[in-house]
Each structure stands twice: as C-alpha cells, then as structure tokens.
N, C-alpha and C positions, 0 to 999 in steps of 0.2 A: 923884559919878558919875551921869551922866544915862542913864536907861533909857527906851527908847521901845518900847512894845508895838505891833506892827503893827495896823492897823485891823481886818483880818479875824480875827486872833487875838483881839483885844479883843472883837470882836463875838461870837466863839465862846465866850469866857469868860462874857460877860454873858448870852448865850443859854443857856449851860449852867446858870447860876444860876436862870434862869426854869424850865428843864426840871426841875431837881432842887431847887426852892425849899423843899421840905419836908425835904430832907436836911441834917442837922446835921453839919458837918465835925468829926471828933474832934480834940481838941487834946492836945498833950504837957503834962506837968506844968509846963513853963515858958511855956505859953500860945500856941504856934504850931501850925498844922495838922500833924497826925500822918500822915506818909506811910510809917511804918515797916512792914516786911514784905517779902514777895517778890512781884514783879509780872512778868507774862509779856508780852513785846512780840511778838505773833504775829498776823498778819492776812493774808488773801488780797489785801488792798488793796496795789497797787504804790506805789513811791515817786513815780514820774512817771505821769501819766495816759496811757493809750493815745491816740495821735493822733486816731484815728477818733472818739473821744468828744468832741472839741472842748472846749467850756466846760461840759459836763455834770458838775456837781459831785457829784451823788449818784445812786445807783440807786433805783428804786422797790423796795419790799419784794419784789415778785414777781421783778424782775430780779436782786436779790441772792440770793434762794433758788435761782434757776436757775443763777447763776454758781457758787454753792457746790456745787450738785449736780454740775456739770461737773468741778470740782476733785476732789471726793470720788470720782467715777467714775474719774478718771484714776489716782488712787492705788490704787483697788481693782484696776484692770486691770494696773497695774504690779506689784502684789503677788501676782499669780497665780503658782502654781508653774511653773517652767520644765521643758520636756520634756528629760529626761536624755539622750535620743537625738538632740537637735538638732544640726545641723552647726555647726562653729565660725563665729562671726560675722565678717562683713567688717570690716576695720579702721575704715571710715567709720561703721559701724553698731554698734561695739562697746559704746558707752555706752547705757544705757536712756534712753528719752525724758525721764524725770523727773530724770536727773542721774547722776553717777558714784558715788553712795553707795547702798549697799543700804538699802532702806526701814527696816530694823530700826534703823538708826542715826539716821534723820532724824526731825524733829519739826516738819514744816511745818504751817502753819495751814491749816485747811479752812473757815474761816468769816470773815465780815466784821463785826467788832464795830462798833457804832454810835458816833458822836460827836454829841452833842446830838440824838439820834434819827435821824441821817443815815447811810445806807450809802454812805460816801465812795467815789468812783471812783479816788482817789489820795491819798497823804499830802499832797502839795503842793496848796495851795488858792489861792495867789497867786504868780505870775500866774493869771488866770482859766482859762487853758488847762491848768493843772495840771502844767506842765513847767518845768524849769530855764530861766532866761533865756538869750539869746544870749551867746556869749563875746565878749570885747572883741577889737578888731582886733589881730592879731599873736599871739594866744594859741595857736593851733594850731601855728604855727611854733615858738613857745617850748617847747611840749610835745614836739615832734619832737626838738628839740635836747636837751631834758632826758632823754628816753628814750635818745637816742644816747650821751649821756655817762654815764648811770647805769643802763643797761639791766640786766635780770635776767640773771645768768649762773650757771654751776655751777663756777666756779673754786674756790670755798670757800663755807662757810655764809654768809659776809657778803654773797655775791652773790644770795642767795635773798630772797624776800619776808618781811615782818615776821611774818606769820602762821605761815609755815613755820618761822621761827626761834623761835617761841613768845614773841616780844617783846610783841605785842598780838594780840588775837583777829582772825581773818580776818573780813572784813565790818566793819561799824561799830556793833556792838551797844553799845559803850561810848562811841561818838562818834568823830569829829565828826558830829553828827546821829545820835542813838541809834536805830538801825534794826534790824529783826529779821533773823536769819540762819536757816540751815536746821535748827539745833538749838541747845540751850542758850540760848535767847533769854529768859533770866530775869535780873531785876535786883533786887538786895536793897538796900533803903533803910534806912539807920541814921542816927539823929539824936542830937545832943547840943546843949547850948546853944552857939550860934555856929557850928555846922557841920551839913551834910548830906552823908552819904557814900553813893555809889551803887557797888555792886560787881556787875560783870557775871559771870555764870557762865562765859562763854566766855573762857578763859585768865585767869580771875579778875582782869581789869582793874578798877581801882578809881579812881573820881573823888572828890576831896575838895572840896566846895563850902564856901567860907568866907563866912559871913553878916556883911557889913561894908559900910560906905560908902566905904572907902578901899582902893584896889588898891596892892599893894606894887610899887614901880617896878622891883624886881629880877625881876619875873615874866617880862619879855622876855628877860632874860639866862639864866634857868633855865627853858627851854621844856620843858613836860611832854608826855607821850604823849597824854593826854586834854585838854591845854590847861590854862590857868590860869583857874579858875572862881570868880567872885565873885557872891554872891547877896544878895537882900533880899526881905522879905515885903511884899506889897501886898494887904492883906486876907487872903483864904484862898489866894492864889496866890503861889508862889515864882517869882521872876524872877531869871534867872542870865545874866550876861555871861561868855562863854568865848572866850578868844583865847590867843595865844602857844603854838600847838601845836608839837610837835616837827617839825622840817623834814623828817624821813623819813616822816611820816604822810601819809595821803591821804584825800580825800573823793571816792569814786567815781572814783579814778584821778587826781584833780586835787590840786595842792599846796595846803597849808593854812597856810603860814607867815604869810600876810597876812589870814587869815580871822578874822572875828568872828561868833560865833553867839549870838543872844539866845534863851534858852529859858524856857519857862513850864511850871510843874507845878501841877495843881489836881485835887482829887478831885471827880469828877462824882457818884459814888455810893459806897457802901461797898466795892464790888468793882471800881471803875473809876477809873483815874488818867489824866488827859489830859495828854500831853506835847506842847508846842508848840515850834516852832523857827523862827527867821528867820536866813538866811545872808546875810552881807554881805561881799563881797570885790571891790572895784572893779578889782583887778588881773586878775580872771578874768571876772566877770559884768558885763553892761551894766545890771543892776538887782538889787535884793535879791529873794529868794524865801522864802516862808513855808509852813508846813504843820503838821500834827498827827498824832500816833499815839495810839491808845487802848491803855492798859496794863491787863491784867486781873489781879486779885488771885488768888493761888493759895496754898493752905495746905500748902505743901511747902517744904523747905529747899533752898538751892542746894548743889551738890556741888563737891568739888575737881576742877578741870580739870587733870589731870596731863599736861601737853602733851608733855614730853620723856620721862618715864619709860616705858620699853618702846617708845618710838617709833622705829622703824627707817626711817621715811620719808626723813629727811635723809641717813642713811647710804646708803640705796638711790639717792637722787638723785645724790649725789656719786660713788658707785661706778659708776653708769651713765655719768656723764660721763667718768670716767677710762677706762672700757671703750671709749667712742666715740673718745676720743683715741688709745687703743691701736690701734684699727682704722682710724684716720685718717678718721673719718666726722664731718662737721660736724653739730653739734646744730641 
C-alpha cells in the first residue's frame, strides 16, 4: 500500500515537530503514540476560506482576537431574554440569526485554536486559496439528475436524510473529513494492538482503523458508512487511507463512492491533536485538496446519543406530510 502525504501537510507535520520539539509524545505499552481519550473538534475556523481573504492562510493574533470577540458578542446578543409581549414573528424572520436551535442546546466554538502557532483562516490550506477545487465538467448536471432521481421526500422514513433517520450523525463529525458540528463535536479515541477506534458522540458513529499493510479486497463489496480505513504509523504520525464509503453517504452534499481520503493524526502537545486530511476524487474535483483541524483534549466522557428514543421529529414530519396530502397542498 502506497501512502503519499501532501507536501503542505508534511510541512505542517515537520513544522509542528519544531514548534513542540521538547514535547515527548506518550506511548502505549505496545510502543505506538497514545491518542486515547476524548478530543473536541470545535473551532471558529471555517472549512473553506472566505473568498475575500484570497490566499491569506493565517490571521494575526490581533485579527484572531477581534474575530473571536465578534463571534462571542453574537452569541451574547442572541442569548438575551425575549420580550414576552413581542408580536409574532414574520415567517421569513422566524428563525434567530444564529440558527434554528435554542442556544441552550448548542455548543458552537467561540475561539480559533492554533495549528503550529497559526490562527488559520480555513481548514483547507491547499489549494492556496483555501477552497475546494473546481468540479469536473458535467458534474453539476450529474448532481441535478441525482437529486431528481433520489430527492428527499416524506413518503416514508426512507425518504428522509440519514441524520433524520439516525443512521449517521448530521454533518460529518465522523467523516468523510471529520468536521465539527453545532454540538456533540467530541471524538473518543481507543487503541489496542493493531487497531485505532474513533467514536463520535453525535449518533455514536464509530470508525475502526486497522493497522496493516494489506487492504482486504472485500472492502469495496462491503462499503461502510465511515468508509474502510487502513492505517500505518510513520514515526509519531498515524496515516490512514479511507475509501469505499457507503453510497448513500455524502461530503458536503457530494457523493463519496469514488472518494479516497488520506488522513494524518499527530499530537502537537499534551492537549492538542492535529487531524490532517487530503481528499481525492477525480470524478468530482479537478484536483486534490488538503487541510487540517486542531482537536483539543477534554477531561470529560462522551455520552450516549439516544437519537430515536423520545424523538417525535420523524413522526411529526410524516404526519405533516399526510396532512398536506389530505389538504391537497404540495410540499
């Protein structure tokens, strides 16, 4: 199995070694880096860089503090008590600016953790503009046909999204490309000789990474929700090749059946784990793209995500659809 670490990710790894050269990575009793524990994947840093920032890879410390202050102020304003005598909201303005969840339930980030001392402007660092590459010719038309043939509907629970059906977490906390969501962005790493297991608190999705030089050819036939992950150690860095995702899964709305993701995991300090990713799918993108997320160690357990128990959302969605049919109103 041939692994290729992208130059920018490799530079980041080597740079991180220089930044934390005095840090001694803890080892398991069988001699590999110890990642075990619970790590939080939460940051103000977006997946793609805002277009107006161009190739600006990092904020200055002053810029980062100012951005964090704006985010924190936004939460404080939206957390103000509502006037009980306020008039009913207009339909277009019924959702608060911060989203359709009460802040009590959310756990959004309010800070920008650094990577190698940098306040990154986006998770993506390659291409230099921090954005996903252009799509291949014909991809947009293929997506339109895909949506037309398998669009979301309320005919039954099978017509709803995977997150609503509690099959996988909404968003991509467990992958493909492990990205933070609005709450429960916690990942528990468990290790044993020959395996690394990552459990996401959101819908308790679990990835099992097998440490080996050989990929089972049956992996393509048995496509997993989180993909088939094969890893190896290179010094203190875990390198993982993940592919053969379940055809129903998505990466930011895009199909993943032909996608391969090369991931890297390395401890920068005792309380920081750097997660790197490179996405390769010639059927969608004109080039690969790479990036990194900083994971922060927390001394808390993850909790059961009882997605279905007491959840009347699905019942309400389907009941609403039946009512619209009864009234002969198109959804």
